[in-house]
C-alpha positions as CSV (number, residue, x, y, z in Angstrom):
1,M,-137.5,-163.3,109.8
2,D,-139.3,-163.4,106.4
3,D,-137.4,-160.2,105.3
4,F,-134.0,-162.0,105.2
5,I,-132.6,-162.3,101.7
6,G,-130.2,-165.1,101.5
7,K,-127.8,-166.2,98.7
8,F,-130.3,-168.8,97.4
9,S,-133.5,-166.8,98.0
10,P,-135.7,-166.1,94.9
11,I,-135.3,-162.4,95.2
12,Y,-131.5,-162.6,95.3
13,M,-131.4,-165.0,92.4
14,D,-133.7,-162.6,90.4
15,I,-131.4,-159.6,91.2
16,I,-128.3,-161.5,90.0
17,E,-130.1,-162.6,86.8
18,R,-131.1,-159.0,86.1
19,I,-127.5,-157.8,86.7
20,E,-126.2,-160.5,84.3
21,K,-128.7,-159.5,81.6
22,A,-127.8,-155.9,82.0
23,E,-124.1,-156.7,81.7
24,A,-124.7,-158.8,78.6
25,S,-126.7,-156.0,77.0
26,L,-123.9,-153.5,77.7
27,L,-121.3,-155.8,76.3
28,N,-123.4,-156.3,73.2
29,I,-123.8,-152.5,72.7
30,E,-120.1,-152.0,73.2
31,S,-119.2,-154.7,70.7
32,N,-121.4,-153.0,68.1
33,L,-119.6,-149.6,68.3
34,P,-117.3,-149.1,65.3
35,H,-114.2,-148.0,67.2
36,H,-111.4,-150.3,66.3
37,I,-111.4,-152.2,63.1
38,A,-108.2,-153.9,61.9
39,G,-106.0,-151.6,64.1
40,E,-107.7,-148.4,62.9
41,I,-110.0,-146.2,64.9
42,Y,-113.1,-145.2,63.0
43,L,-115.5,-142.4,63.9
44,T,-119.1,-142.2,63.1
45,A,-120.5,-139.1,61.4
46,E,-121.8,-137.8,64.7
47,Q,-118.4,-138.3,66.4
48,V,-116.7,-136.4,63.6
49,M,-119.1,-133.5,63.7
50,N,-118.8,-133.3,67.5
51,R,-115.0,-133.7,67.5
52,Y,-114.3,-131.1,64.8
53,H,-117.3,-128.8,65.3
54,I,-118.7,-129.1,61.9
55,S,-122.3,-129.3,60.6
56,P,-123.9,-132.4,58.9
57,R,-123.9,-130.4,55.6
58,A,-120.2,-129.5,55.9
59,L,-119.4,-133.2,56.6
60,Q,-121.4,-134.2,53.5
61,N,-119.6,-131.6,51.4
62,Y,-116.2,-132.9,52.6
63,R,-117.3,-136.4,51.7
64,D,-118.7,-135.4,48.3
65,N,-115.6,-133.5,47.4
66,N,-113.2,-136.2,48.6
67,V,-111.8,-134.0,51.3
68,L,-112.3,-136.6,54.0
69,P,-111.7,-140.3,53.5
70,Y,-114.5,-142.6,54.5
71,T,-115.7,-146.1,54.2
72,I,-119.1,-147.7,54.3
73,L,-119.5,-150.7,56.5
74,V,-122.9,-152.4,56.8
75,G,-124.6,-149.3,55.5
76,K,-122.9,-147.0,58.0
77,I,-120.4,-144.3,56.9
78,L,-117.2,-144.5,59.0
79,Y,-114.3,-142.1,59.0
80,P,-110.7,-143.4,59.8
81,L,-109.3,-141.1,62.5
82,S,-105.6,-141.4,61.3
83,L,-106.5,-140.3,57.8
84,I,-108.6,-137.4,59.0
85,E,-105.6,-136.3,61.1
86,N,-103.4,-136.6,58.1
87,V,-105.7,-134.3,56.1
88,L,-105.7,-131.8,58.9
89,E,-101.9,-131.8,59.2
90,K,-101.4,-131.5,55.5
91,N,-103.7,-128.5,55.3
92,Y,-102.6,-126.8,58.5
93,H,-101.3,-123.3,58.0
94,G,-99.7,-122.0,61.2
95,P,-99.9,-118.6,62.6
96,R,-98.7,-115.8,60.4
C-alpha cells in the first residue's frame, strides 16, 4: 500500500512542480524568440540562411551591400521577412 501515489503525496507534488517549471522555461524561451515585433515577422541570420539556402558569407555580403534590409535589436541582427520577400519579388526574373 506504500506504492500508492495520491494527489497530495510528496512524489505527486514534486512531479507537478517539475512540470510547471518546465512549462515556465518553455514559455520563457518562446517569448525570447524574435518572431513577431510590432506586427512584422523577423528572422534570425540562421533562419534566413536555412530558408533561402545561403551561406553566412553570402548573408554578410547582402547585408554589407545593402541588398537585404536588417535591424539590430539588443545586439542581434534581425531581418524583416516582408522586406526580404519584397527584394526577392523585385529582383525575380521569370523563366525565359
